[in-house]
N, C-alpha and C positions, 0 to 999 in steps of 0.2 A: 289344191284339191282340200287345205284346211277347209275355205271358205264354202265348196261342195259337202262336206263333211259336217261343220256346222248349221249348214240348208239356211245358207246365204249366197244367193248368186253372185259368180264371179264379175272381173272385167276385163274385158275382150281384150287376146293377143295386143291387137293394133292400138289399142291404150298406151299400155305397157311400150310397144315400141315408138307412137309417138312419143312420148316420155323420155325415154333415150334417144328420138335421136335431137330434140329438141335443147337438150343439157351438154352442157361440156365434160370432159372432165373433172372441171374442178371442179361442177353444182351439182354433178349424179355421180353417185358409187355402189357397187355393188358388188356384199362382201359374201365370198360364201366358204362352207365349214367343209372342209374336207376331211371325211375316214374312210380309212380303206381303197382309199382313188374314186371313191365316188360320192358324188355330192348329198347334204344329210340336213343341210338348211342354210339357209341365204336373208340378208336383209336387202334392203334398198335405203340407202342414205340421201335424203338430197340437202343441197346448204345455200342459204340465204344470208346474206351481210354475212352475222359473228356467230351462226348460227347452223346447229346440224339436225339436221329433222330426222326420225325414223320414218319412212313412208308405208314398207309391207315388210313381214317378215313370211317365209316359211318355211316348214322343217317337216323332215322324213318320222312318223310317228316309231316306225322300230324303232331309232334311236334317239327316239324321248331319253333316257335316261344317261347319255352322255351331253345330253342339254348343249345342244351345241348355238341359242340362240343368246347365252350367256357369255358365251367364248366369244361369240360378232357382234353384242351390246359392248363387251371389256375390248374389244381392237374397236370399234367409233369412239368409243370413249380417249386409244387411247390415238387415232387417229388426231380427233378434234382438236385436244390438246398440243399433239405435233401444228399443227394449220394456226394455231393463237385464236380458236373460236370457241368463248365464251360457255356456248349450252347445247346440248343432244336432249331434244323437247323427243318425249315419246309417244307424242298425240294425244287423243280424246280417246277419253274412254269411261263407260259410266260406272260405278261405285257400285260393286255389290261382286261385277263379274272377274273370272279368274284368271284375266286381263286386265285388270284391274291391282286386282293382290300380286300378281306378279311384278308391275312394273315399280309397284308400291316400296316393294321388296330392295328398287335401285335407291333411293335414301337420297332422293329429288323433289324439291317443292313442290308442293299439286298446286294449281293457279284455275282459278273457278273464271273458264269463256261464255260469256254470257251467246245467244244464238240469237242473229237477225235475220229474218225471213221474207221473202217475199214470194208468195203464193198466187203464180197469173189465175185467172177465172174464180174460183169461191175460195173459202178458208176450205182449208185444210190444217191438221194439226201433224207435227215430225211423226216420221215413221219409228214408233219406238217396238223390237223388235223382241219382244218380255209381251205385248198386248197380244190376245189371245189369238188373235184374225191372222199378226206374223207368224206365232209360232205353232201354226194351225199348219200352216201352208210349211214351213219348215220342212217336217221332214220329212214329208214328200217331194220336195225338191232335194234333197239328199239323195234317194234311188235315182235322179235323173241323169242318168249315164252321162261323164266324162264329154263324148263328143258332139253332144245337144247342148250340154247346160253351157259348155265353153262359145257356143255359135248365139245361144240368145238371151244369156246372164248378162248382158249391160243392157238390154232393151229392160228388163228386171230394173234392173240398177236405176236406169234413167227416169222410171214411170215413178219409183216408189222415194226419188228426189234425193238417190247419191251419186 
C-alpha cells in the first residue's frame, strides 16, 4: 500500500511468494512489529554471506508515530550481531529523498554504487521517478484500486525496468 500511496506500481504477491519459497529460514527473515495484537509494520531481510540486506519495509500509516520501522531495524541489527554478520545493508537510495534522510540517521557508511545497464533494442535512459513523465503518472496510479494495481503493477514494473 505504501507503493500505491507513493504512486509506484507494486511487485506481485507471486514475486514475494517465489522469493520466500526459494529462500531458507537462514537466508530470509520477515520481522513484524505488533501493537495491540495488530501488525503495524514489517521488514523483509535477506542474508548473503556475512551481510544482511533490508529488502522491503511496510508500515501502517496510522501508527507512524510509533516508529515501527526503527524498532524493526534495531532488531535486524541485533539478529545480525547474534549471527556474527558484519553488515546491515539498507539498500540503494536517491539523495534528497525522505528515505535517504531516514537511512542517513542510522550512522552507516554511504557507498557509491555504479550502474551497469544493458538495454535490448534502442538505447534508453534509466527511469528516474522525479522526471516529469513519471511524476505525471504517479498521481493517477495512486488512485487505481488496490484490487487492480496488485494484478497489473508487476507488468508496469517489468516494462520500466524494475
